[in-house]
C-alpha positions as CSV (number, residue, x, y, z in Angstrom):
1,M,-39.9,-1.0,25.9
2,K,-41.4,-0.2,22.5
3,H,-42.3,-2.9,19.9
4,E,-42.9,-2.8,16.2
5,N,-43.8,-5.8,14.0
6,I,-41.8,-6.7,11.0
7,S,-43.2,-9.3,8.6
8,E,-41.3,-12.3,7.4
9,E,-41.8,-11.0,3.8
10,A,-39.6,-8.0,4.8
11,L,-36.8,-10.5,5.4
12,G,-37.1,-12.0,2.0
13,G,-39.4,-14.9,3.0
14,A,-36.8,-16.4,5.4
15,G,-38.2,-18.9,7.9
16,A,-34.9,-19.0,9.7
17,T,-33.9,-18.2,13.2
18,A,-31.9,-15.0,13.5
19,Q,-31.1,-12.6,16.2
20,F,-28.9,-9.5,16.0
21,M,-28.3,-6.2,17.7
22,S,-26.8,-2.8,16.9
23,L,-26.0,-0.2,19.5
24,K,-26.1,3.1,17.8
25,R,-28.8,5.6,18.7
26,S,-31.9,6.2,20.8
27,V,-35.5,6.9,19.7
28,S,-37.6,9.7,21.2
29,D,-41.3,9.1,20.2
30,E,-43.8,6.8,18.5
31,A,-43.5,8.7,15.2
32,E,-39.8,7.9,15.1
33,L,-40.6,4.2,15.7
34,G,-42.9,4.1,12.8
35,R,-40.3,5.8,10.6
36,L,-37.6,3.4,11.6
37,R,-40.0,0.4,11.0
38,R,-40.5,1.5,7.4
39,I,-36.8,2.0,6.9
40,V,-36.2,-1.6,8.1
41,E,-38.8,-3.1,5.8
42,R,-37.7,-1.0,2.8
43,Q,-34.0,-1.8,3.3
44,Y,-34.5,-5.5,3.7
45,R,-36.7,-5.7,0.5
46,S,-33.8,-4.0,-1.4
47,N,-31.2,-6.3,0.3
48,K,-29.3,-3.5,1.9
49,T,-27.2,-4.0,5.0
50,L,-28.2,-3.2,8.5
51,E,-25.4,-0.7,8.7
52,S,-26.6,1.3,5.7
53,M,-30.1,1.2,7.1
54,L,-29.1,2.7,10.4
55,R,-27.3,5.5,8.7
56,Q,-30.7,6.9,7.7
57,A,-31.7,7.5,11.3
58,K,-31.6,11.0,12.5
59,P,-28.3,12.2,14.0
60,N,-29.9,12.7,17.5
61,D,-31.4,9.2,17.5
62,Q,-29.8,6.4,19.6
63,I,-31.0,3.0,18.7
64,K,-30.0,0.9,21.7
65,R,-31.1,-2.5,20.5
66,V,-32.6,-4.1,17.4
67,E,-33.7,-7.8,17.3
68,V,-35.3,-9.9,14.6
69,R,-36.9,-13.2,15.8
70,P,-38.2,-16.1,13.7
71,R,-41.9,-16.1,14.7
72,G,-43.8,-12.9,15.4
73,L,-40.7,-11.1,14.1
74,R,-40.3,-7.7,15.7
75,A,-37.8,-4.9,16.3
76,H,-37.2,-3.4,19.7
77,W,-36.1,0.1,20.4
78,T,-35.4,1.2,23.9
79,T,-34.6,4.6,25.3
80,R,-32.1,4.6,28.2
81,P,-30.4,7.4,30.1
82,K,-27.1,8.4,28.6
83,T,-25.5,8.3,32.0
84,Q,-26.1,4.6,32.4
85,A,-23.0,2.7,33.2
86,R,-21.5,0.9,30.2
87,S,-21.0,-2.9,30.2
88,T,-18.0,-4.5,31.6
89,D,-18.5,-7.5,29.3
90,R,-15.1,-8.5,27.9
91,F,-16.2,-8.9,24.3
92,W,-18.9,-6.4,24.1
93,S,-17.6,-3.4,25.9
94,G,-19.6,-1.0,23.8
95,L,-23.0,-2.3,25.0
96,A,-25.1,-0.1,27.3
97,Q,-26.1,-3.2,29.3
98,P,-24.6,-6.7,29.7
99,V,-25.9,-9.3,27.2
100,V,-25.9,-13.0,28.2
101,A,-25.8,-14.4,24.7
102,P,-24.8,-11.5,22.4
103,L,-25.9,-11.9,18.8
104,Q,-26.7,-15.5,19.2
105,A,-28.4,-17.2,16.3
106,P,-29.6,-20.8,17.0
107,I,-29.1,-23.5,14.4
108,G,-31.3,-22.9,11.4
109,F,-33.6,-25.4,9.6
110,E,-31.0,-26.6,7.1
111,C,-28.5,-27.3,9.9
112,Q,-31.1,-29.0,12.0
113,S,-31.9,-31.4,9.2
114,L,-28.3,-32.4,9.1
115,S,-27.7,-32.6,12.8
116,G,-26.8,-36.0,14.2
117,S,-24.1,-37.9,16.0
118,N,-21.7,-37.6,13.1
119,C,-22.4,-34.0,12.3
120,E,-19.6,-31.7,13.4
121,T,-20.0,-27.9,14.0
122,V,-17.5,-25.9,12.0
123,G,-16.7,-22.2,12.6
124,V,-16.4,-20.3,9.3
125,L,-14.7,-16.9,9.5
126,V,-15.9,-14.4,6.8
127,L,-14.3,-11.3,8.1
128,G,-14.3,-8.3,5.8
129,L,-16.8,-9.8,3.3
130,L,-20.2,-8.4,2.4
131,G,-22.5,-8.2,-0.6
132,A,-21.7,-10.4,-3.6
133,D,-18.3,-11.5,-2.1
134,L,-20.0,-12.8,1.0
135,E,-22.8,-14.4,-1.0
136,N,-20.3,-16.3,-3.1
137,V,-18.5,-17.7,0.0
138,V,-21.7,-18.7,1.8
139,Q,-22.9,-20.4,-1.4
140,S,-19.7,-22.4,-1.7
141,V,-20.0,-23.5,1.9
142,A,-23.6,-24.5,1.3
143,E,-22.6,-26.5,-1.7
144,E,-19.9,-28.3,0.2
145,Q,-22.3,-29.0,3.0
146,R,-24.9,-30.6,0.6
147,K,-22.2,-32.8,-0.8
148,T,-20.7,-34.1,2.4
149,R,-23.7,-33.7,4.8
150,S,-21.2,-34.1,7.6
151,F,-21.0,-30.6,9.2
152,R,-23.1,-27.6,10.1
153,P,-21.5,-24.1,9.8
154,V,-21.6,-21.2,12.1
155,F,-20.4,-18.0,10.4
156,L,-18.4,-15.4,12.2
157,T,-18.7,-12.0,10.6
158,D,-17.6,-8.4,11.4
159,Q,-19.9,-6.9,8.8
160,T,-23.6,-6.0,9.3
161,D,-24.7,-7.8,6.1
162,F,-26.6,-10.9,7.5
163,R,-29.0,-11.7,4.6
164,S,-26.8,-14.6,3.2
165,F,-27.0,-16.4,6.6
166,V,-30.7,-15.5,7.3
167,V,-32.1,-16.7,4.0
168,R,-30.4,-20.1,4.4
169,G,-31.1,-20.5,8.1
170,Y,-27.5,-20.6,9.0
171,A,-26.3,-19.6,12.5
172,F,-23.9,-16.7,12.8
173,E,-22.2,-14.5,15.3
174,Y,-21.5,-10.8,14.7
175,L,-18.0,-9.8,15.9
176,R,-18.4,-6.2,16.8
177,R,-15.7,-3.8,15.6
178,D,-14.4,-0.9,17.6
179,G,-13.2,1.1,14.6
180,G,-11.4,-0.4,11.6
181,H,-11.5,-4.0,10.6
182,T,-11.5,-6.8,13.1
183,G,-8.5,-8.5,11.7
184,T,-7.4,-11.9,10.5
185,S,-8.0,-15.2,12.4
186,G,-4.6,-15.0,13.9
187,S,-4.7,-11.4,15.1
188,D,-4.6,-10.5,18.7
189,R,-8.1,-9.0,18.5
190,V,-9.8,-12.0,16.9
191,R,-8.1,-14.8,18.7
192,P,-9.8,-14.4,22.1
193,L,-13.2,-14.0,20.3
194,L,-12.5,-17.2,18.3
195,D,-11.7,-19.1,21.5
196,F,-14.8,-17.8,23.2
197,Y,-17.1,-18.9,20.3
198,S,-15.3,-22.2,19.8
199,K,-16.3,-23.1,23.4
200,K,-19.8,-21.7,23.1
201,W,-20.7,-23.6,19.9
202,G,-18.4,-26.6,20.3
203,F,-16.4,-26.1,17.1
204,S,-14.6,-29.2,16.0
205,R,-12.5,-27.0,13.7
206,T,-12.5,-23.5,12.1
207,T,-11.9,-22.4,8.6
208,D,-10.9,-18.9,7.5
209,R,-12.6,-17.7,4.3
210,S,-12.0,-14.0,5.2
211,N,-11.1,-11.3,2.7
212,T,-7.6,-10.8,4.0
213,R,-6.8,-8.1,1.5
214,T,-9.3,-5.7,3.0
215,L,-9.0,-6.7,6.7
216,D,-6.1,-4.6,7.7
217,R,-7.0,-2.0,10.4
218,D,-3.7,-0.2,10.1
219,Y,-3.4,0.7,6.4
220,P,-3.3,4.5,6.1
221,P,-4.6,4.8,2.5
222,L,-7.7,2.8,3.3
223,A,-8.3,4.6,6.5
224,L,-7.9,7.9,4.7
225,V,-10.4,7.0,2.0
226,N,-12.9,5.6,4.5
227,R,-12.8,8.8,6.7
228,H,-13.1,11.0,3.6
229,N,-16.1,9.0,2.2
230,A,-17.9,8.9,5.6
231,D,-17.8,12.7,5.6
232,M,-19.0,13.1,2.0
233,S,-22.6,14.1,2.6
234,R,-22.0,16.8,5.1
235,A,-18.9,18.1,3.3
236,C,-20.7,18.3,-0.1
237,H,-23.5,20.3,1.4
238,S,-21.2,22.8,3.2
239,D,-18.6,23.2,0.4
240,R,-18.6,20.8,-2.5
241,F,-15.4,22.4,-4.0
242,A,-13.5,21.8,-0.8
243,W,-14.6,18.2,-0.7
244,M,-13.7,17.7,-4.4
245,A,-10.3,19.3,-3.9
246,E,-9.6,16.9,-1.0
247,T,-10.8,14.0,-3.1
248,L,-8.4,14.9,-5.8
249,R,-5.5,15.1,-3.3
250,I,-6.4,11.7,-2.0
251,A,-6.8,10.2,-5.5
252,M,-3.3,11.4,-6.4
253,A,-1.8,10.2,-3.1
254,T,-3.3,6.7,-3.6
255,E,-2.6,6.7,-7.4
256,R,-6.3,6.5,-8.4
257,Y,-5.5,8.2,-11.7
258,D,-8.8,7.0,-13.1
259,V,-10.6,9.1,-10.5
260,A,-8.1,12.0,-10.6
261,G,-8.5,12.7,-14.4
262,P,-12.2,13.7,-14.7
263,L,-12.2,15.3,-11.2
264,A,-9.2,17.5,-12.2
265,D,-11.0,18.5,-15.4
266,Y,-14.0,19.6,-13.4
267,L,-12.0,21.6,-10.9
268,L,-10.0,23.3,-13.6
269,A,-13.1,24.4,-15.4
270,W,-14.5,25.9,-12.2
271,F,-11.3,27.0,-10.5
272,D,-12.1,30.7,-10.5
273,R,-15.2,30.0,-8.6
274,I,-13.6,27.9,-5.9
275,P,-13.5,29.7,-2.6
276,S,-10.1,31.1,-1.7
277,S,-9.9,28.8,1.4
278,S,-10.0,25.8,-0.9
279,Q,-8.0,27.1,-3.9
280,L,-4.5,26.1,-2.6
281,V,-5.5,22.4,-2.0
282,A,-7.2,22.4,-5.4
283,A,-4.2,24.0,-7.1
284,K,-1.7,21.5,-5.7
285,G,-3.9,18.6,-6.7
286,L,-4.3,19.9,-10.2
287,C,-0.6,20.5,-10.6
288,R,0.2,16.9,-9.5
289,K,-2.3,15.7,-12.0
290,F,-0.8,17.7,-14.8
291,L,2.7,16.4,-14.0
292,A,1.5,12.8,-13.7
293,F,-0.3,12.9,-17.1
294,G,2.6,14.8,-18.8
295,E,0.5,17.9,-19.4
296,L,3.3,20.4,-19.1
297,D,1.8,23.1,-21.3
298,V,-1.3,23.1,-19.2
299,L,0.8,23.2,-16.1
300,R,2.7,26.2,-17.3
301,R,-0.4,28.1,-18.3
302,F,-2.0,27.3,-14.9
303,L,1.1,28.4,-12.9
304,F,1.4,31.7,-14.8
305,K,-2.3,32.5,-14.5
306,N,-2.3,31.9,-10.8
307,Y,1.2,33.2,-9.9
308,T,-0.2,35.1,-6.9
309,R,-1.2,31.8,-5.3
310,V,2.0,30.1,-6.6
311,S,4.3,32.6,-4.9
312,T,3.0,31.7,-1.4
313,D,3.5,27.9,-1.6
314,D,6.8,26.0,-1.7
315,F,5.5,23.1,-3.8
316,L,3.9,25.3,-6.5
317,F,6.9,27.7,-6.5
318,T,9.2,24.7,-7.1
319,L,7.1,23.7,-10.1
320,F,7.1,27.2,-11.4
321,S,10.8,27.7,-11.1
322,T,11.5,24.3,-12.8
323,H,9.0,24.3,-15.6
324,C,8.4,28.0,-16.3
325,T,12.1,29.2,-16.7
326,E,14.7,28.4,-19.2
327,A,16.6,25.2,-18.6
328,T,19.9,26.7,-19.7
329,N,20.0,29.4,-17.0
330,L,19.9,29.7,-13.2
331,V,17.5,32.5,-12.1
332,Q,18.7,33.7,-8.7
333,S,15.3,34.8,-7.6
334,M,14.1,31.2,-7.9
335,T,16.7,29.7,-5.7
336,K,14.8,30.5,-2.5
337,L,11.3,29.1,-1.6
338,P,8.6,31.3,-0.1
339,S,9.3,29.6,3.3
340,G,12.9,30.8,3.1
341,K,14.3,27.3,2.4
342,L,16.7,26.5,-0.4
343,N,15.0,25.4,-3.7
344,S,17.1,22.3,-3.8
345,F,15.1,20.6,-6.6
346,Y,15.5,23.6,-8.9
347,I,19.1,24.1,-8.1
348,S,19.9,20.4,-8.7
349,R,18.3,20.6,-12.2
350,R,20.3,23.7,-13.1
351,I,23.6,23.1,-11.3
352,E,25.5,21.8,-14.3
353,V,24.7,24.9,-16.4
354,A,24.9,27.4,-13.5
355,G,28.6,27.2,-12.8
356,D,30.0,29.3,-10.0
357,A,26.8,31.5,-10.0
358,V,25.2,28.9,-7.6
359,L,27.9,29.3,-4.9
360,S,26.3,32.3,-3.2
361,N,23.3,30.1,-2.3
362,F,25.5,27.5,-0.6
363,L,27.3,30.1,1.5
364,T,24.0,31.3,3.1
365,A,22.4,27.8,3.5
366,T,22.1,26.0,6.8
367,E,20.9,22.6,7.9
368,A,17.5,24.1,8.7
369,T,17.1,25.8,5.2
370,A,18.8,23.0,3.2
371,P,18.8,19.6,5.0
372,N,20.5,18.0,2.0
373,I,23.0,20.7,1.3
374,N,25.9,18.2,1.4
375,F,24.5,16.3,-1.6
376,L,23.8,19.6,-3.5
377,L,27.5,20.5,-2.9
378,A,28.5,17.0,-4.1
379,N,26.5,17.6,-7.3
380,F,28.3,21.0,-7.8
381,L,31.7,19.3,-7.3
382,A,30.8,16.4,-9.6
383,A,30.2,19.0,-12.3
384,K,33.6,20.6,-11.5
385,G,35.3,17.2,-11.5
386,D,36.8,17.5,-8.0
387,R,36.7,13.9,-6.8
388,E,38.2,14.5,-3.3
389,L,35.8,17.2,-2.3
390,Y,33.0,15.2,-4.0
391,R,33.7,12.2,-1.8
392,M,34.0,14.4,1.3
393,F,30.6,15.9,1.0
394,I,28.9,12.6,0.1
395,N,30.4,11.1,3.3
396,R,29.1,14.1,5.3
397,G,25.6,13.5,3.9
398,L,25.9,9.7,4.6
399,A,27.0,10.3,8.2
400,R,23.6,11.7,9.1
401,N,21.8,8.4,8.6
402,A,24.3,5.7,7.8
403,R,27.5,4.2,9.1
404,A,28.9,3.4,5.7
405,Q,31.6,5.7,4.3
406,L,33.1,5.9,0.8
407,R,36.9,5.7,0.3
408,K,37.0,6.0,-3.4
409,T,34.7,8.0,-5.8
410,P,36.2,8.3,-9.3
411,L,34.6,10.8,-11.7
412,G,34.6,11.1,-15.4
413,G,33.8,7.5,-16.3
414,P,30.6,6.2,-18.0
415,N,29.2,5.2,-14.6
416,V,30.4,6.5,-11.2
417,L,28.8,3.7,-9.3
418,A,31.2,1.2,-11.0
419,G,34.1,2.9,-9.3
420,F,32.6,3.6,-5.8
421,E,34.3,1.7,-3.0
422,F,33.3,1.7,0.6
423,E,35.5,1.7,3.7
424,R,36.0,-1.8,5.2
425,T,33.1,-2.9,7.4
426,P,33.6,-5.5,10.2
427,V,32.2,-9.0,9.3
428,A,29.1,-9.9,11.4
429,K,30.1,-12.4,14.0
430,H,26.7,-13.9,14.4
431,A,25.0,-14.9,11.1
432,P,22.8,-18.0,11.8
433,E,20.2,-17.5,9.1
434,L,20.8,-18.0,5.4
435,V,19.6,-15.0,3.4
436,S,18.6,-15.4,-0.3
437,V,19.3,-12.4,-2.5
438,I,17.5,-12.4,-5.8
439,M,18.8,-10.5,-8.8
440,S,17.5,-10.4,-12.4
441,C,19.6,-8.9,-15.2
442,H,18.8,-7.8,-18.7
443,N,21.6,-6.3,-20.9
444,S,23.5,-5.5,-17.7
445,G,27.0,-6.4,-18.7
446,S,28.5,-3.1,-17.6
447,T,26.9,-3.0,-14.2
448,I,26.2,-6.6,-13.0
449,R,29.7,-7.1,-11.6
450,Y,29.7,-4.2,-9.1
451,A,26.1,-4.9,-8.2
452,A,26.8,-8.6,-7.4
453,K,30.1,-7.8,-5.7
454,S,28.4,-5.3,-3.3
455,I,26.2,-8.2,-2.2
456,L,29.0,-10.8,-1.9
457,E,31.1,-8.4,0.2
458,Q,28.4,-7.7,2.7
459,S,29.3,-7.7,6.4
460,Y,26.7,-10.5,6.7
461,R,28.3,-13.4,4.8
462,N,25.7,-16.2,5.3
463,L,23.9,-15.6,2.1
464,E,23.3,-16.9,-1.4
465,L,23.0,-14.8,-4.5
466,L,20.5,-16.0,-7.2
467,I,21.1,-14.3,-10.5
468,C,18.9,-14.9,-13.6
469,D,19.8,-13.6,-17.0
470,D,16.6,-12.4,-18.7
471,D,18.1,-11.8,-22.2
472,P,18.8,-15.2,-23.9
473,D,20.1,-13.4,-27.0
474,N,22.7,-11.3,-25.2
475,P,23.7,-13.0,-22.0
476,C,25.5,-10.8,-19.4
477,T,26.5,-13.1,-16.6
478,E,29.9,-13.7,-18.2
479,A,30.7,-10.2,-17.0
480,L,30.7,-11.5,-13.5
481,G,34.2,-12.9,-14.1
482,S,35.7,-14.5,-11.0
483,L,32.5,-14.0,-9.0
484,R,30.9,-16.9,-11.0
485,S,33.1,-19.3,-9.0
486,D,31.9,-18.1,-5.6
487,P,30.0,-21.0,-4.1
488,R,27.3,-18.6,-2.9
489,V,26.4,-17.6,-6.5
490,R,23.7,-19.6,-8.3
491,L,23.1,-18.8,-11.9
492,F,19.9,-19.1,-13.9
493,R,18.6,-18.2,-17.4
494,S,15.2,-17.4,-18.9
495,P,14.2,-19.3,-22.0
496,Q,12.8,-16.0,-23.2
497,S,12.6,-12.4,-21.9
498,Q,9.8,-12.3,-19.2
499,G,10.5,-9.4,-16.9
500,T,12.0,-9.1,-13.5
501,Y,8.8,-10.0,-11.5
502,N,8.3,-13.3,-13.2
503,I,12.0,-14.1,-12.5
504,R,11.4,-13.2,-8.8
505,N,8.5,-15.6,-8.7
506,N,10.6,-18.4,-10.1
507,L,13.6,-17.7,-8.0
508,L,11.5,-17.4,-4.8
509,Q,10.7,-21.1,-5.3
510,Q,14.5,-21.9,-5.7
511,A,15.6,-19.8,-2.7
512,R,17.0,-21.8,0.2
513,G,17.2,-19.0,2.8
514,T,14.9,-18.4,5.6
515,L,15.0,-14.6,4.7
516,V,14.7,-13.2,1.2
517,T,15.5,-9.9,-0.3
518,F,16.3,-8.4,-3.8
519,Q,18.9,-6.4,-5.6
520,D,18.8,-4.7,-9.0
521,S,21.6,-5.5,-11.4
522,D,22.7,-1.8,-11.7
523,D,22.6,-0.8,-8.1
524,L,25.3,-0.7,-5.4
525,A,24.4,-2.0,-2.0
526,F,25.9,-0.5,1.2
527,P,28.3,-3.0,2.8
528,D,26.1,-3.3,6.0
529,R,22.7,-3.4,4.2
530,I,21.8,-7.0,4.9
531,E,23.1,-6.9,8.4
532,N,21.1,-3.8,9.2
533,Q,17.9,-5.1,7.8
534,I,18.2,-8.4,9.7
535,N,18.8,-6.6,12.9
536,Y,15.8,-4.3,12.3
537,L,13.6,-7.3,11.6
538,K,14.6,-9.1,14.8
539,E,14.7,-6.0,17.1
540,N,11.3,-4.7,16.0
541,D,9.5,-8.0,15.4
542,V,7.9,-6.9,12.1
543,A,6.7,-8.9,9.1
544,A,9.0,-7.2,6.5
545,V,11.1,-4.1,6.1
546,C,12.3,-1.8,3.4
547,G,15.1,0.7,3.4
548,Q,15.9,3.9,1.5
549,W,18.2,4.6,-1.4
550,Y,19.9,7.5,-3.2
551,R,19.4,7.7,-6.9
552,V,22.7,8.7,-8.7
553,S,23.1,9.6,-12.3
554,P,26.0,8.0,-14.3
555,S,27.9,11.4,-14.0
556,G,27.6,11.4,-10.2
557,Q,24.6,13.8,-9.7
558,F,22.3,12.9,-6.8
559,V,18.7,13.0,-7.9
560,F,16.3,15.3,-5.9
561,S,12.5,15.0,-5.7
562,T,10.1,17.8,-5.9
563,E,9.9,17.6,-2.1
564,H,13.6,18.6,-2.0
565,S,14.7,15.2,-0.6
566,V,17.4,12.8,-1.8
567,A,16.5,9.7,0.2
568,R,13.4,7.8,-0.8
569,I,11.9,4.4,-0.3
570,A,13.6,1.6,-2.1
571,V,11.0,-1.2,-2.6
572,V,13.7,-3.3,-4.2
573,S,15.3,-3.6,-0.7
574,L,12.2,-5.4,0.7
575,M,13.3,-8.1,3.1
576,A,11.0,-10.7,4.8
577,P,11.0,-14.3,6.0
578,K,10.3,-16.7,3.1
579,H,7.1,-17.8,4.7
580,I,5.8,-14.2,4.4
581,F,6.3,-14.4,0.6
582,E,4.6,-17.8,0.6
583,Q,1.6,-16.3,2.4
584,M,1.4,-13.3,0.1
585,G,1.7,-15.3,-3.1
586,P,3.5,-14.3,-6.3
587,Y,4.3,-10.9,-7.7
588,R,2.0,-9.9,-10.5
589,S,3.4,-10.9,-13.9
590,A,3.8,-7.3,-15.1
591,K,6.5,-5.5,-17.0
592,F,6.9,-2.9,-14.3
593,G,5.6,-1.6,-11.0
594,A,4.8,-4.9,-9.4
595,D,7.2,-4.4,-6.6
596,T,5.3,-1.3,-5.4
597,E,2.1,-3.1,-5.6
598,Y,3.5,-6.0,-3.6
599,Y,4.8,-3.7,-0.9
600,E,1.4,-2.0,-0.6
601,G,-0.2,-5.5,-0.5
602,L,2.0,-6.4,2.4
603,R,1.0,-3.2,4.3
604,L,-2.6,-4.0,3.6
605,R,-2.4,-7.5,4.8
606,F,-0.2,-7.1,7.9
607,G,-0.6,-3.5,8.7
608,A,1.6,-0.5,8.0
609,A,3.3,-0.8,11.3
610,A,4.3,-4.4,10.4
611,V,6.0,-3.3,7.2
612,P,8.1,-0.2,8.2
613,I,10.6,1.8,6.2
614,M,14.0,2.1,7.8
615,Q,15.0,5.7,7.9
616,Q,18.4,4.7,6.7
617,P,19.9,4.5,3.2
618,L,20.9,1.0,2.1
619,I,21.5,1.4,-1.7
620,F,22.9,3.7,-4.3
621,G,20.5,3.3,-7.3
622,L,21.6,4.1,-10.8
623,A,19.4,6.7,-12.5
624,S,20.2,6.2,-16.2
625,A,18.4,6.2,-19.5
626,S,18.5,2.4,-19.4
627,S,16.7,2.2,-16.0
628,L,13.3,0.6,-16.0
629,T,11.8,3.9,-14.9
630,R,13.2,5.7,-17.9
631,R,12.3,3.2,-20.7
632,A,9.9,4.5,-23.3
633,G,6.3,3.7,-22.3
634,M,7.3,2.8,-18.8
635,E,8.5,6.1,-17.4
636,A,8.2,7.1,-13.7
637,T,10.3,10.2,-13.1
638,E,11.2,12.2,-10.0
639,D,9.1,15.2,-11.0
640,G,5.9,13.0,-10.8
641,Y,5.4,12.0,-14.5
642,R,3.9,8.5,-15.0
643,S,3.5,6.9,-18.4
644,A,0.0,6.0,-19.6
645,A,0.6,2.3,-19.0
646,R,1.9,3.0,-15.5
647,R,-1.1,5.1,-14.7
648,V,-3.4,2.2,-15.8
649,Y,-1.5,-0.3,-13.6
650,A,-1.3,2.0,-10.6
651,A,-5.0,2.8,-10.7
652,A,-6.0,-0.8,-11.2
653,S,-3.8,-1.9,-8.3
654,A,-5.1,0.9,-6.0
655,R,-8.7,0.0,-7.0
656,E,-8.2,-3.6,-5.8
657,R,-6.7,-2.5,-2.5
658,L,-9.2,0.2,-1.6
659,I,-12.4,-1.2,-3.0
660,S,-12.5,-5.0,-2.9
661,W,-10.8,-8.1,-4.2
662,G,-13.7,-9.6,-6.3
663,A,-15.1,-7.5,-9.1
664,A,-12.4,-4.9,-8.8
665,R,-9.7,-7.5,-9.5
666,E,-11.5,-8.7,-12.6
667,Q,-11.8,-5.2,-13.8
668,S,-8.1,-4.6,-13.1
669,V,-7.0,-7.6,-15.0
670,R,-9.0,-6.5,-18.1
671,A,-7.5,-3.0,-17.9
672,L,-3.9,-4.4,-17.6
673,V,-4.4,-6.8,-20.6
674,D,-5.7,-3.9,-22.6
675,A,-2.7,-1.7,-21.6
676,D,-0.2,-4.5,-22.5
677,V,1.2,-4.5,-19.0
678,L,1.2,-8.2,-18.4
679,V,3.8,-10.7,-19.6
680,A,3.8,-14.5,-19.5
681,N,5.9,-16.5,-17.0
682,A,8.3,-18.6,-19.0
683,G,10.1,-20.3,-16.0
684,V,13.9,-20.4,-15.5
685,R,16.6,-23.0,-15.9
686,T,20.0,-23.3,-14.2
687,E,23.0,-22.7,-16.4
688,N,24.1,-26.3,-15.8
689,D,20.9,-27.4,-17.6
690,L,21.7,-25.4,-20.7
């Protein structure tokens, strides 16, 4: 076994007892030992973590064990055969040899001075914390300890940042991670470890100070960013343009518009020098950025200039056909994608001006080339005014993923959803749990009745509908008519306009149900929506669930996305037990977009698998000029455009989720205030109080 001394000065002058290990690599000779010793000293002087220190070791090194001891501090490196059997230790399966007391740190000086018959040992979980965030938590625990002088803490961490414990002489245990984050205190991975250390240290109690918003080990965006960043050094040396193109793709996928903007500018300036193997990824990322920022002139010039590349990719060809041709004509050569599939997005945008010229495309289409052909035909028949065939093709499309069927679909009125009627659905025989459905309305006199009726006529009848009018100057709840007398309806009003998310926060406190969900005041719920969501929650044992919806224009046109799909996630359909909302806390007091942020926060906290999307439509959503996604300054359109304020909000929210909860949140709040995104919560009152 080799030994190298490390001075106490290298640990910041700490006279504390500390012992830790890392099982990463092996060392081959004395020169390497000297190099690693210097790395240790240099990194501790600059207060870097052990994890970042070890990354500087050579790729073929395998450090088997590193220890730091209080007196005669020294680091140990041992070289062992790679064929040696791995440990069967339950909690430390990655070790090359069994360890009797893994990562044990005896009580430090401060704790010893407070020890006594009345001094209890408290386990403090600080999972997911490091750097300044960890220092703040440890400092707060130290201050509490000095005030009460009745306990000594033992910290449980899954990060290799130990300085905050070492300099104070605090005991700690390192919970080794086998990929991803360890989890929360109640997770299956942490619970047995917590029981083990409770017995080992004799915890009288435990307290969880973990950063729960970064602990999820099943959050795809975070995993994607982590993998990408981990490969940055090697990728940049081999092909920096390929790495930057992939970075732009990830930035757009995670809505980091603050990163995507300058990165896209750089790639556009050097696009001609990007290797052909990376040009397609770069081109698609650039086009998504142009769309999101509303740079349509730049988009057209780019597509024309690179038409050779455009003509080989379905997404780029879709954009070219839509934005580079006259909106008043249907160009037949643009109706088929390079893959041979139908260009459904382009056809749906031209169908009202194309007339019968589009029929030839339908005759040759199949389910394989046009999965949503029924809704395209419904759009064609809506333009023709044929209500019977319109209903028939909608029902054919619904039959693929839903049980609900329409029996009435009038055309020609100001809003087709107001006249849609479903076939009768059997009432659920078993409805033990009360469901609270929250709805806010603002200038919704023409839509609120059918929206509320679609909830009250659900097959699952054990529910309450909480409606809050957010327009004190122009109340719309009178339009409910006879529905106001339904005992399941509870009416509220805002003293001033405050936005749908403040209303949700207020009505969540008023909700009596064990389950909570939402409904917009201009949308039409399928008659079995609530029942299907409850069944999904129970059968799959998940924390929350969202469904899908179809966006429909007032004239009856189904809205397609640039991916040629009709169904998309409906975050408004989010359903979860009330205690989940209580754990998550309130929606952000924003004018728009807080429902998407809340949904992503749920996925981050509980894992993507615990917040699934039902592959089933639950709602017809109205896509009109008065919709929140169409209001000036708040736009979010199906072709990818996001208003400047939405981009600021989305980027700030993503920065919080993907970076940290401390400084990133402060930066986000400042950005949202500057962008005039936030609105004050004014509370609500029942109509009886007015």
